[in-house]
N, CA, C and O atoms as a Tripos MOL2 file, in Angstrom:
@<TRIPOS>MOLECULE
protein
  296   295    74     0     0
PROTEIN
NO_CHARGES

@<TRIPOS>ATOM
      1 N          60.3080   86.0390  105.7730 N.3       1 ALA1
      2 CA         60.0790   86.6730  104.4780 C.3       1 ALA1
      3 C          58.9240   87.6710  104.5590 C.2       1 ALA1
      4 O          58.9870   88.7540  103.9790 O.2       1 ALA1
      5 N          57.8740   87.2960  105.2810 N.am      2 LEU2
      6 CA         56.7110   88.1690  105.3640 C.3       2 LEU2
      7 C          57.0440   89.5080  106.0240 C.2       2 LEU2
      8 O          56.6000   90.5570  105.5590 O.2       2 LEU2
      9 N          57.8200   89.4740  107.1010 N.am      3 ALA3
     10 CA         58.2050   90.7180  107.7790 C.3       3 ALA3
     11 C          59.0480   91.6020  106.8590 C.2       3 ALA3
     12 O          58.9090   92.8250  106.8690 O.2       3 ALA3
     13 N          59.9030   90.9910  106.0810 N.am      4 LEU4
     14 CA         60.7500   91.7350  105.1410 C.3       4 LEU4
     15 C          59.8800   92.3990  104.0720 C.2       4 LEU4
     16 O          60.0940   93.5610  103.7270 O.2       4 LEU4
     17 N          58.9160   91.6690  103.5590 N.am      5 ILE5
     18 CA         58.0000   92.2300  102.5540 C.3       5 ILE5
     19 C          57.2120   93.3910  103.1590 C.2       5 ILE5
     20 O          57.0630   94.4400  102.5320 O.2       5 ILE5
     21 N          56.7110   93.1990  104.3780 N.am      6 GLU6
     22 CA         55.9430   94.2610  105.0260 C.3       6 GLU6
     23 C          56.7780   95.5230  105.2160 C.2       6 GLU6
     24 O          56.2980   96.6280  104.9620 O.2       6 GLU6
     25 N          58.0290   95.3640  105.6620 N.am      7 ARG7
     26 CA         58.9020   96.5400  105.8170 C.3       7 ARG7
     27 C          59.1360   97.2120  104.4660 C.2       7 ARG7
     28 O          59.1420   98.4390  104.3690 O.2       7 ARG7
     29 N          59.3280   96.4080  103.4310 N.am      8 GLY8
     30 CA         59.5250   96.9660  102.0900 C.3       8 GLY8
     31 C          58.3080   97.7230  101.6040 C.2       8 GLY8
     32 O          58.4390   98.7970  101.0170 O.2       8 GLY8
     33 N          57.1150   97.1740  101.8420 N.am      9 GLU9
     34 CA         55.8920   97.8360  101.3830 C.3       9 GLU9
     35 C          55.6200   99.1220  102.1620 C.2       9 GLU9
     36 O          55.1110  100.0890  101.5960 O.2       9 GLU9
     37 N          55.9520   99.1440  103.4450 N.am     10 VAL10
     38 CA         55.8140  100.3800  104.2280 C.3      10 VAL10
     39 C          56.7130  101.4590  103.6200 C.2      10 VAL10
     40 O          56.3050  102.6120  103.4830 O.2      10 VAL10
     41 N          57.9090  101.0830  103.2650 N.am     11 LEU11
     42 CA         58.8750  102.0130  102.6880 C.3      11 LEU11
     43 C          58.3770  102.5650  101.3440 C.2      11 LEU11
     44 O          58.4200  103.7730  101.1100 O.2      11 LEU11
     45 N          57.9050  101.6720  100.4630 N.am     12 VAL12
     46 CA         57.4270  102.1040   99.1410 C.3      12 VAL12
     47 C          56.2210  103.0360   99.3100 C.2      12 VAL12
     48 O          56.1190  104.0470   98.6150 O.2      12 VAL12
     49 N          55.3180  102.7050  100.2190 N.am     13 ARG13
     50 CA         54.1460  103.5510  100.4810 C.3      13 ARG13
     51 C          54.5860  104.9230  100.9990 C.2      13 ARG13
     52 O          54.0310  105.9470  100.6010 O.2      13 ARG13
     53 N          55.5730  104.9380  101.8790 N.am     14 ALA14
     54 CA         56.0750  106.2000  102.4340 C.3      14 ALA14
     55 C          56.6910  107.0910  101.3610 C.2      14 ALA14
     56 O          56.7670  108.3090  101.5250 O.2      14 ALA14
     57 N          57.1290  106.4830  100.2690 N.am     15 MET15
     58 CA         57.6950  107.2660   99.1650 C.3      15 MET15
     59 C          56.6020  107.8270   98.2540 C.2      15 MET15
     60 O          56.8930  108.5170   97.2780 O.2      15 MET15
     61 N          55.3360  107.5240   98.5820 N.am     16 GLY16
     62 CA         54.2310  108.1340   97.8490 C.3      16 GLY16
     63 C          53.5350  107.2480   96.8340 C.2      16 GLY16
     64 O          52.5920  107.6910   96.1790 O.2      16 GLY16
     65 N          53.9730  106.0170   96.6900 N.am     17 PHE17
     66 CA         53.3100  105.1330   95.7330 C.3      17 PHE17
     67 C          52.0830  104.5200   96.3910 C.2      17 PHE17
     68 O          52.1130  104.1890   97.5760 O.2      17 PHE17
     69 N          51.0050  104.3680   95.6300 N.am     18 ARG18
     70 CA         49.7520  103.8770   96.1900 C.3      18 ARG18
     71 C          49.4070  102.4580   95.7500 C.2      18 ARG18
     72 O          48.9170  101.6630   96.5520 O.2      18 ARG18
     73 N          49.6590  102.1360   94.4880 N.am     19 VAL19
     74 CA         49.2970  100.8130   93.9630 C.3      19 VAL19
     75 C          50.5870  100.1090   93.5530 C.2      19 VAL19
     76 O          51.2130  100.4590   92.5530 O.2      19 VAL19
     77 N          50.9680   99.1100   94.3470 N.am     20 PHE20
     78 CA         52.2490   98.4320   94.1260 C.3      20 PHE20
     79 C          52.2670   97.1200   94.8990 C.2      20 PHE20
     80 O          51.3700   96.8400   95.6950 O.2      20 PHE20
     81 N          53.2910   96.3300   94.6550 N.am     21 ARG21
     82 CA         53.5850   95.1300   95.4320 C.3      21 ARG21
     83 C          55.0870   94.9720   95.5240 C.2      21 ARG21
     84 O          55.8180   95.2820   94.5830 O.2      21 ARG21
     85 N          55.5400   94.4860   96.6710 N.am     22 VAL22
     86 CA         56.9220   94.0510   96.8210 C.3      22 VAL22
     87 C          56.8410   92.5340   96.8890 C.2      22 VAL22
     88 O          56.2760   91.9800   97.8320 O.2      22 VAL22
     89 N          57.3950   91.8720   95.9090 N.am     23 ARG23
     90 CA         57.3560   90.4160   95.8380 C.3      23 ARG23
     91 C          58.6950   89.8560   96.3250 C.2      23 ARG23
     92 O          59.7630   90.3650   95.9860 O.2      23 ARG23
     93 N          58.6060   88.8080   97.1190 N.am     24 TYR24
     94 CA         59.8070   88.1520   97.6400 C.3      24 TYR24
     95 C          60.3280   87.1740   96.5980 C.2      24 TYR24
     96 O          59.5670   86.3910   96.0290 O.2      24 TYR24
     97 N          61.6390   87.2270   96.3550 N.am     25 VAL25
     98 CA         62.2850   86.3260   95.4020 C.3      25 VAL25
     99 C          63.5090   85.7340   96.0920 C.2      25 VAL25
    100 O          64.3850   86.4720   96.5430 O.2      25 VAL25
    101 N          63.5750   84.4300   96.1740 N.am     26 GLU26
    102 CA         64.7300   83.7730   96.7890 C.3      26 GLU26
    103 C          65.8790   83.7850   95.7870 C.2      26 GLU26
    104 O          65.7310   83.3300   94.6520 O.2      26 GLU26
    105 N          67.0110   84.3040   96.2110 N.am     27 ARG27
    106 CA         68.2120   84.3760   95.3700 C.3      27 ARG27
    107 C          69.3480   83.6520   96.0830 C.2      27 ARG27
    108 O          69.3440   83.5640   97.3110 O.2      27 ARG27
    109 N          70.3190   83.1340   95.3380 N.am     28 PRO28
    110 CA         71.4540   82.4550   95.9810 C.3      28 PRO28
    111 C          72.2030   83.3420   96.9820 C.2      28 PRO28
    112 O          72.7160   82.8350   97.9800 O.2      28 PRO28
    113 N          72.2750   84.6270   96.7390 N.am     29 GLY29
    114 CA         72.9980   85.5310   97.6270 C.3      29 GLY29
    115 C          72.1790   86.0660   98.7840 C.2      29 GLY29
    116 O          72.6910   86.8370   99.5970 O.2      29 GLY29
    117 N          70.9200   85.6720   98.8750 N.am     30 GLY30
    118 CA         70.0520   86.1620   99.9450 C.3      30 GLY30
    119 C          68.7110   86.5890   99.3960 C.2      30 GLY30
    120 O          68.4290   86.3940   98.2140 O.2      30 GLY30
    121 N          67.8790   87.1700  100.2480 N.am     31 PRO31
    122 CA         66.5260   87.5300   99.8300 C.3      31 PRO31
    123 C          66.5190   88.6280   98.7770 C.2      31 PRO31
    124 O          67.3060   89.5730   98.8270 O.2      31 PRO31
    125 N          65.6190   88.4760   97.8370 N.am     32 GLY32
    126 CA         65.4750   89.4640   96.7810 C.3      32 GLY32
    127 C          64.0810   90.0410   96.7590 C.2      32 GLY32
    128 O          63.1450   89.4500   97.2970 O.2      32 GLY32
    129 N          63.9440   91.1940   96.1360 N.am     33 ALA33
    130 CA         62.6430   91.8500   95.9940 C.3      33 ALA33
    131 C          62.4250   92.2000   94.5310 C.2      33 ALA33
    132 O          63.3220   92.6890   93.8450 O.2      33 ALA33
    133 N          61.2130   91.9350   94.0780 N.am     34 ARG34
    134 CA         60.7810   92.4150   92.7620 C.3      34 ARG34
    135 C          59.6630   93.4120   93.0600 C.2      34 ARG34
    136 O          58.6170   93.0430   93.5930 O.2      34 ARG34
    137 N          59.8900   94.6590   92.7150 N.am     35 VAL35
    138 CA         58.9330   95.7130   93.0060 C.3      35 VAL35
    139 C          58.0780   95.9570   91.7700 C.2      35 VAL35
    140 O          58.5850   96.2190   90.6790 O.2      35 VAL35
    141 N          56.7740   95.8650   91.9720 N.am     36 GLN36
    142 CA         55.8190   96.1080   90.8980 C.3      36 GLN36
    143 C          55.0210   97.3470   91.2620 C.2      36 GLN36
    144 O          54.3490   97.3760   92.2930 O.2      36 GLN36
    145 N          55.0910   98.3670   90.4240 N.am     37 ILE37
    146 CA         54.3890   99.6240   90.6530 C.3      37 ILE37
    147 C          53.3760   99.8010   89.5330 C.2      37 ILE37
    148 O          53.6530   99.4740   88.3790 O.2      37 ILE37
    149 N          52.1900  100.3240   89.8800 N.am     38 ALA38
    150 CA         51.1340  100.5260   88.8840 C.3      38 ALA38
    151 C          51.6860  101.3030   87.6920 C.2      38 ALA38
    152 O          52.4280  102.2690   87.8680 O.2      38 ALA38
    153 N          51.3250  100.8830   86.4810 N.am     39 PRO39
    154 CA         51.8410  101.5630   85.2840 C.3      39 PRO39
    155 C          51.6460  103.0790   85.2960 C.2      39 PRO39
    156 O          52.5200  103.8120   84.8340 O.2      39 PRO39
    157 N          50.5170  103.5590   85.8160 N.am     40 ASP40
    158 CA         50.2970  105.0060   85.8190 C.3      40 ASP40
    159 C          51.1480  105.7310   86.8590 C.2      40 ASP40
    160 O          51.2350  106.9590   86.8360 O.2      40 ASP40
    161 N          51.7750  104.9880   87.7710 N.am     41 GLU41
    162 CA         52.6650  105.6030   88.7670 C.3      41 GLU41
    163 C          54.1470  105.4600   88.3870 C.2      41 GLU41
    164 O          55.0130  106.0540   89.0290 O.2      41 GLU41
    165 N          54.4290  104.6830   87.3560 N.am     42 MET42
    166 CA         55.8190  104.4520   86.9510 C.3      42 MET42
    167 C          56.5740  105.7330   86.5980 C.2      42 MET42
    168 O          57.7630  105.8180   86.9050 O.2      42 MET42
    169 N          55.9510  106.7350   85.9710 N.am     43 PRO43
    170 CA         56.7040  107.9570   85.6810 C.3      43 PRO43
    171 C          57.2870  108.6050   86.9380 C.2      43 PRO43
    172 O          58.3520  109.2190   86.8730 O.2      43 PRO43
    173 N          56.6120  108.4810   88.0730 N.am     44 GLY44
    174 CA         57.1140  109.0480   89.3170 C.3      44 GLY44
    175 C          58.3080  108.3080   89.8780 C.2      44 GLY44
    176 O          58.9860  108.8050   90.7760 O.2      44 GLY44
    177 N          58.5660  107.1330   89.3590 N.am     45 LEU45
    178 CA         59.6830  106.3240   89.8340 C.3      45 LEU45
    179 C          61.0160  106.8090   89.2870 C.2      45 LEU45
    180 O          62.0440  106.6760   89.9520 O.2      45 LEU45
    181 N          61.0100  107.3610   88.1000 N.am     46 ALA46
    182 CA         62.2530  107.7190   87.4170 C.3      46 ALA46
    183 C          63.2080  108.5290   88.2880 C.2      46 ALA46
    184 O          64.4030  108.2360   88.3250 O.2      46 ALA46
    185 N          62.7030  109.5390   88.9870 N.am     47 SER47
    186 CA         63.5750  110.4060   89.7760 C.3      47 SER47
    187 C          63.9180  109.8170   91.1450 C.2      47 SER47
    188 O          64.7810  110.3470   91.8440 O.2      47 SER47
    189 N          63.2470  108.7190   91.5380 N.am     48 ARG48
    190 CA         63.4440  108.1710   92.8860 C.3      48 ARG48
    191 C          63.9110  106.7190   92.8830 C.2      48 ARG48
    192 O          64.0090  106.0980   93.9420 O.2      48 ARG48
    193 N          64.1960  106.1810   91.7180 N.am     49 GLU49
    194 CA         64.5270  104.7600   91.6240 C.3      49 GLU49
    195 C          65.7390  104.3790   92.4610 C.2      49 GLU49
    196 O          65.6830  103.3970   93.2000 O.2      49 GLU49
    197 N          66.8250  105.1230   92.3660 N.am     50 GLU50
    198 CA         68.0320  104.7860   93.1260 C.3      50 GLU50
    199 C          67.7770  104.8750   94.6300 C.2      50 GLU50
    200 O          68.2610  104.0430   95.3970 O.2      50 GLU50
    201 N          67.0180  105.8830   95.0450 N.am     51 GLU51
    202 CA         66.6600  106.0330   96.4560 C.3      51 GLU51
    203 C          65.8400  104.8240   96.9270 C.2      51 GLU51
    204 O          66.0800  104.2890   98.0090 O.2      51 GLU51
    205 N          64.8800  104.4030   96.1130 N.am     52 LEU52
    206 CA         64.0350  103.2620   96.4500 C.3      52 LEU52
    207 C          64.8500  101.9730   96.5370 C.2      52 LEU52
    208 O          64.7000  101.2070   97.4890 O.2      52 LEU52
    209 N          65.6980  101.7340   95.5630 N.am     53 LEU53
    210 CA         66.5250  100.5230   95.5600 C.3      53 LEU53
    211 C          67.4360  100.4850   96.7850 C.2      53 LEU53
    212 O          67.5590   99.4480   97.4370 O.2      53 LEU53
    213 N          68.0660  101.6000   97.0960 N.am     54 GLY54
    214 CA         68.9550  101.6670   98.2530 C.3      54 GLY54
    215 C          68.2130  101.4430   99.5600 C.2      54 GLY54
    216 O          68.7080  100.7460  100.4470 O.2      54 GLY54
    217 N          67.0320  102.0290   99.6830 N.am     55 ALA55
    218 CA         66.2500  101.8810  100.9080 C.3      55 ALA55
    219 C          65.8060  100.4360  101.0950 C.2      55 ALA55
    220 O          65.8110   99.9350  102.2200 O.2      55 ALA55
    221 N          65.4260   99.7600  100.0230 N.am     56 LEU56
    222 CA         65.0280   98.3560  100.1380 C.3      56 LEU56
    223 C          66.2220   97.4790  100.5180 C.2      56 LEU56
    224 O          66.0650   96.4950  101.2420 O.2      56 LEU56
    225 N          67.3950   97.8270  100.0400 N.am     57 ARG57
    226 CA         68.5920   97.0830  100.4500 C.3      57 ARG57
    227 C          68.8550   97.2990  101.9440 C.2      57 ARG57
    228 O          69.2680   96.3760  102.6450 O.2      57 ARG57
    229 N          68.6160   98.5150  102.4200 N.am     58 GLU58
    230 CA         68.8350   98.8120  103.8380 C.3      58 GLU58
    231 C          67.9090   98.0210  104.7530 C.2      58 GLU58
    232 O          68.2990   97.6880  105.8720 O.2      58 GLU58
    233 N          66.6890   97.7090  104.3070 N.am     59 VAL59
    234 CA         65.7750   96.9420  105.1600 C.3      59 VAL59
    235 C          66.0700   95.4450  105.1240 C.2      59 VAL59
    236 O          65.4770   94.6800  105.8850 O.2      59 VAL59
    237 N          66.9870   95.0180  104.2420 N.am     60 GLY60
    238 CA         67.4020   93.6260  104.2770 C.3      60 GLY60
    239 C          67.3630   92.8410  102.9850 C.2      60 GLY60
    240 O          67.7500   91.6720  102.9660 O.2      60 GLY60
    241 N          66.9060   93.4530  101.9020 N.am     61 PHE61
    242 CA         66.9340   92.7470  100.6210 C.3      61 PHE61
    243 C          68.3330   92.8340  100.0340 C.2      61 PHE61
    244 O          68.9200   93.9150   99.9960 O.2      61 PHE61
    245 N          68.8700   91.7230   99.5820 N.am     62 HIS62
    246 CA         70.2060   91.6940   98.9770 C.3      62 HIS62
    247 C          70.1550   92.0370   97.4950 C.2      62 HIS62
    248 O          71.1230   92.5460   96.9300 O.2      62 HIS62
    249 N          69.0240   91.7550   96.8770 N.am     63 TYR63
    250 CA         68.8510   91.9520   95.4460 C.3      63 TYR63
    251 C          67.5070   92.6460   95.2430 C.2      63 TYR63
    252 O          66.4970   92.2000   95.7880 O.2      63 TYR63
    253 N          67.4790   93.7230   94.4710 N.am     64 VAL64
    254 CA         66.2330   94.4550   94.2320 C.3      64 VAL64
    255 C          66.1290   94.7650   92.7480 C.2      64 VAL64
    256 O          67.0850   95.2230   92.1220 O.2      64 VAL64
    257 N          64.9400   94.5050   92.1960 N.am     65 GLU65
    258 CA         64.7000   94.8680   90.8000 C.3      65 GLU65
    259 C          63.3220   95.4960   90.6750 C.2      65 GLU65
    260 O          62.4050   95.1750   91.4310 O.2      65 GLU65
    261 N          63.1940   96.3820   89.7230 N.am     66 ILE66
    262 CA         61.9070   96.9820   89.4030 C.3      66 ILE66
    263 C          61.3400   96.1840   88.2330 C.2      66 ILE66
    264 O          61.9950   96.0490   87.1990 O.2      66 ILE66
    265 N          60.1450   95.6620   88.3870 N.am     67 ASP67
    266 CA         59.4940   94.9070   87.3130 C.3      67 ASP67
    267 C          59.0410   95.8970   86.2480 C.2      67 ASP67
    268 O          58.1740   96.7290   86.5140 O.2      67 ASP67
    269 N          59.6120   95.8240   85.0430 N.am     68 PRO68
    270 CA         59.2500   96.7890   83.9980 C.3      68 PRO68
    271 C          57.8020   96.6570   83.5340 C.2      68 PRO68
    272 O          57.2650   97.5840   82.9290 O.2      68 PRO68
    273 N          57.1630   95.5190   83.8090 N.am     69 SER69
    274 CA         55.7620   95.3340   83.4400 C.3      69 SER69
    275 C          54.8140   96.0380   84.4050 C.2      69 SER69
    276 O          53.6370   96.2260   84.0970 O.2      69 SER69
    277 N          55.3220   96.4240   85.5620 N.am     70 GLY70
    278 CA         54.5020   97.0960   86.5530 C.3      70 GLY70
    279 C          53.6460   96.1470   87.3630 C.2      70 GLY70
    280 O          53.7680   94.9270   87.2490 O.2      70 GLY70
    281 N          52.7770   96.7210   88.1840 N.am     71 TYR71
    282 CA         51.9170   95.9450   89.0700 C.3      71 TYR71
    283 C          50.8330   95.2250   88.3010 C.2      71 TYR71
    284 O          50.2200   95.7790   87.3880 O.2      71 TYR71
    285 N          50.6110   93.9910   88.6810 N.am     72 ARG72
    286 CA         49.4730   93.2250   88.1660 C.3      72 ARG72
    287 C          48.9970   92.3450   89.3120 C.2      72 ARG72
    288 O          49.8070   91.8640   90.1050 O.2      72 ARG72
    289 N          47.7260   92.1370   89.4000 N.am     73 SER73
    290 CA         47.1780   91.4310   90.5680 C.3      73 SER73
    291 C          47.3940   89.9230   90.5270 C.2      73 SER73
    292 O          47.2670   89.2660   91.5600 O.2      73 SER73
    293 N          47.7080   89.3660   89.3940 N.am     74 ALA74
    294 CA         47.8950   87.9090   89.3040 C.3      74 ALA74
    295 C          49.3190   87.5070   89.6360 C.2      74 ALA74
    296 O          49.6470   86.3210   89.6090 O.2      74 ALA74
@<TRIPOS>BOND
     1     1     2 1
     2     2     3 1
     3     3     4 2
     4     3     5 am
     5     5     6 1
     6     6     7 1
     7     7     8 2
     8     7     9 am
     9     9    10 1
    10    10    11 1
    11    11    12 2
    12    11    13 am
    13    13    14 1
    14    14    15 1
    15    15    16 2
    16    15    17 am
    17    17    18 1
    18    18    19 1
    19    19    20 2
    20    19    21 am
    21    21    22 1
    22    22    23 1
    23    23    24 2
    24    23    25 am
    25    25    26 1
    26    26    27 1
    27    27    28 2
    28    27    29 am
    29    29    30 1
    30    30    31 1
    31    31    32 2
    32    31    33 am
    33    33    34 1
    34    34    35 1
    35    35    36 2
    36    35    37 am
    37    37    38 1
    38    38    39 1
    39    39    40 2
    40    39    41 am
    41    41    42 1
    42    42    43 1
    43    43    44 2
    44    43    45 am
    45    45    46 1
    46    46    47 1
    47    47    48 2
    48    47    49 am
    49    49    50 1
    50    50    51 1
    51    51    52 2
    52    51    53 am
    53    53    54 1
    54    54    55 1
    55    55    56 2
    56    55    57 am
    57    57    58 1
    58    58    59 1
    59    59    60 2
    60    59    61 am
    61    61    62 1
    62    62    63 1
    63    63    64 2
    64    63    65 am
    65    65    66 1
    66    66    67 1
    67    67    68 2
    68    67    69 am
    69    69    70 1
    70    70    71 1
    71    71    72 2
    72    71    73 am
    73    73    74 1
    74    74    75 1
    75    75    76 2
    76    75    77 am
    77    77    78 1
    78    78    79 1
    79    79    80 2
    80    79    81 am
    81    81    82 1
    82    82    83 1
    83    83    84 2
    84    83    85 am
    85    85    86 1
    86    86    87 1
    87    87    88 2
    88    87    89 am
    89    89    90 1
    90    90    91 1
    91    91    92 2
    92    91    93 am
    93    93    94 1
    94    94    95 1
    95    95    96 2
    96    95    97 am
    97    97    98 1
    98    98    99 1
    99    99   100 2
   100    99   101 am
   101   101   102 1
   102   102   103 1
   103   103   104 2
   104   103   105 am
   105   105   106 1
   106   106   107 1
   107   107   108 2
   108   107   109 am
   109   109   110 1
   110   110   111 1
   111   111   112 2
   112   111   113 am
   113   113   114 1
   114   114   115 1
   115   115   116 2
   116   115   117 am
   117   117   118 1
   118   118   119 1
   119   119   120 2
   120   119   121 am
   121   121   122 1
   122   122   123 1
   123   123   124 2
   124   123   125 am
   125   125   126 1
   126   126   127 1
   127   127   128 2
   128   127   129 am
   129   129   130 1
   130   130   131 1
   131   131   132 2
   132   131   133 am
   133   133   134 1
   134   134   135 1
   135   135   136 2
   136   135   137 am
   137   137   138 1
   138   138   139 1
   139   139   140 2
   140   139   141 am
   141   141   142 1
   142   142   143 1
   143   143   144 2
   144   143   145 am
   145   145   146 1
   146   146   147 1
   147   147   148 2
   148   147   149 am
   149   149   150 1
   150   150   151 1
   151   151   152 2
   152   151   153 am
   153   153   154 1
   154   154   155 1
   155   155   156 2
   156   155   157 am
   157   157   158 1
   158   158   159 1
   159   159   160 2
   160   159   161 am
   161   161   162 1
   162   162   163 1
   163   163   164 2
   164   163   165 am
   165   165   166 1
   166   166   167 1
   167   167   168 2
   168   167   169 am
   169   169   170 1
   170   170   171 1
   171   171   172 2
   172   171   173 am
   173   173   174 1
   174   174   175 1
   175   175   176 2
   176   175   177 am
   177   177   178 1
   178   178   179 1
   179   179   180 2
   180   179   181 am
   181   181   182 1
   182   182   183 1
   183   183   184 2
   184   183   185 am
   185   185   186 1
   186   186   187 1
   187   187   188 2
   188   187   189 am
   189   189   190 1
   190   190   191 1
   191   191   192 2
   192   191   193 am
   193   193   194 1
   194   194   195 1
   195   195   196 2
   196   195   197 am
   197   197   198 1
   198   198   199 1
   199   199   200 2
   200   199   201 am
   201   201   202 1
   202   202   203 1
   203   203   204 2
   204   203   205 am
   205   205   206 1
   206   206   207 1
   207   207   208 2
   208   207   209 am
   209   209   210 1
   210   210   211 1
   211   211   212 2
   212   211   213 am
   213   213   214 1
   214   214   215 1
   215   215   216 2
   216   215   217 am
   217   217   218 1
   218   218   219 1
   219   219   220 2
   220   219   221 am
   221   221   222 1
   222   222   223 1
   223   223   224 2
   224   223   225 am
   225   225   226 1
   226   226   227 1
   227   227   228 2
   228   227   229 am
   229   229   230 1
   230   230   231 1
   231   231   232 2
   232   231   233 am
   233   233   234 1
   234   234   235 1
   235   235   236 2
   236   235   237 am
   237   237   238 1
   238   238   239 1
   239   239   240 2
   240   239   241 am
   241   241   242 1
   242   242   243 1
   243   243   244 2
   244   243   245 am
   245   245   246 1
   246   246   247 1
   247   247   248 2
   248   247   249 am
   249   249   250 1
   250   250   251 1
   251   251   252 2
   252   251   253 am
   253   253   254 1
   254   254   255 1
   255   255   256 2
   256   255   257 am
   257   257   258 1
   258   258   259 1
   259   259   260 2
   260   259   261 am
   261   261   262 1
   262   262   263 1
   263   263   264 2
   264   263   265 am
   265   265   266 1
   266   266   267 1
   267   267   268 2
   268   267   269 am
   269   269   270 1
   270   270   271 1
   271   271   272 2
   272   271   273 am
   273   273   274 1
   274   274   275 1
   275   275   276 2
   276   275   277 am
   277   277   278 1
   278   278   279 1
   279   279   280 2
   280   279   281 am
   281   281   282 1
   282   282   283 1
   283   283   284 2
   284   283   285 am
   285   285   286 1
   286   286   287 1
   287   287   288 2
   288   287   289 am
   289   289   290 1
   290   290   291 1
   291   291   292 2
   292   291   293 am
   293   293   294 1
   294   294   295 1
   295   295   296 2
@<TRIPOS>SUBSTRUCTURE
     1 ALA1         2 RESIDUE 1 A ALA
     2 LEU2         6 RESIDUE 1 A LEU
     3 ALA3        10 RESIDUE 1 A ALA
     4 LEU4        14 RESIDUE 1 A LEU
     5 ILE5        18 RESIDUE 1 A ILE
     6 GLU6        22 RESIDUE 1 A GLU
     7 ARG7        26 RESIDUE 1 A ARG
     8 GLY8        30 RESIDUE 1 A GLY
     9 GLU9        34 RESIDUE 1 A GLU
    10 VAL10       38 RESIDUE 1 A VAL
    11 LEU11       42 RESIDUE 1 A LEU
    12 VAL12       46 RESIDUE 1 A VAL
    13 ARG13       50 RESIDUE 1 A ARG
    14 ALA14       54 RESIDUE 1 A ALA
    15 MET15       58 RESIDUE 1 A MET
    16 GLY16       62 RESIDUE 1 A GLY
    17 PHE17       66 RESIDUE 1 A PHE
    18 ARG18       70 RESIDUE 1 A ARG
    19 VAL19       74 RESIDUE 1 A VAL
    20 PHE20       78 RESIDUE 1 A PHE
    21 ARG21       82 RESIDUE 1 A ARG
    22 VAL22       86 RESIDUE 1 A VAL
    23 ARG23       90 RESIDUE 1 A ARG
    24 TYR24       94 RESIDUE 1 A TYR
    25 VAL25       98 RESIDUE 1 A VAL
    26 GLU26      102 RESIDUE 1 A GLU
    27 ARG27      106 RESIDUE 1 A ARG
    28 PRO28      110 RESIDUE 1 A PRO
    29 GLY29      114 RESIDUE 1 A GLY
    30 GLY30      118 RESIDUE 1 A GLY
    31 PRO31      122 RESIDUE 1 A PRO
    32 GLY32      126 RESIDUE 1 A GLY
    33 ALA33      130 RESIDUE 1 A ALA
    34 ARG34      134 RESIDUE 1 A ARG
    35 VAL35      138 RESIDUE 1 A VAL
    36 GLN36      142 RESIDUE 1 A GLN
    37 ILE37      146 RESIDUE 1 A ILE
    38 ALA38      150 RESIDUE 1 A ALA
    39 PRO39      154 RESIDUE 1 A PRO
    40 ASP40      158 RESIDUE 1 A ASP
    41 GLU41      162 RESIDUE 1 A GLU
    42 MET42      166 RESIDUE 1 A MET
    43 PRO43      170 RESIDUE 1 A PRO
    44 GLY44      174 RESIDUE 1 A GLY
    45 LEU45      178 RESIDUE 1 A LEU
    46 ALA46      182 RESIDUE 1 A ALA
    47 SER47      186 RESIDUE 1 A SER
    48 ARG48      190 RESIDUE 1 A ARG
    49 GLU49      194 RESIDUE 1 A GLU
    50 GLU50      198 RESIDUE 1 A GLU
    51 GLU51      202 RESIDUE 1 A GLU
    52 LEU52      206 RESIDUE 1 A LEU
    53 LEU53      210 RESIDUE 1 A LEU
    54 GLY54      214 RESIDUE 1 A GLY
    55 ALA55      218 RESIDUE 1 A ALA
    56 LEU56      222 RESIDUE 1 A LEU
    57 ARG57      226 RESIDUE 1 A ARG
    58 GLU58      230 RESIDUE 1 A GLU
    59 VAL59      234 RESIDUE 1 A VAL
    60 GLY60      238 RESIDUE 1 A GLY
    61 PHE61      242 RESIDUE 1 A PHE
    62 HIS62      246 RESIDUE 1 A HIS
    63 TYR63      250 RESIDUE 1 A TYR
    64 VAL64      254 RESIDUE 1 A VAL
    65 GLU65      258 RESIDUE 1 A GLU
    66 ILE66      262 RESIDUE 1 A ILE
    67 ASP67      266 RESIDUE 1 A ASP
    68 PRO68      270 RESIDUE 1 A PRO
    69 SER69      274 RESIDUE 1 A SER
    70 GLY70      278 RESIDUE 1 A GLY
    71 TYR71      282 RESIDUE 1 A TYR
    72 ARG72      286 RESIDUE 1 A ARG
    73 SER73      290 RESIDUE 1 A SER
    74 ALA74      294 RESIDUE 1 A ALA
């Protein structure tokens, strides 16, 4: 799980996001990701969301969702 998260975070960083987390979520169909992006960076996601979701699926996540609440440290 840790390697999958690391690959996901490298990908999100490469897309230009600075404050975010890729959280691992166990799903019945396989590993899932919940992506949390800082609220002030969320506007930049709108034009790249499909690209981001597809890229995370390519690295091995079966299920990907964007957390509408954004990044929070807790």
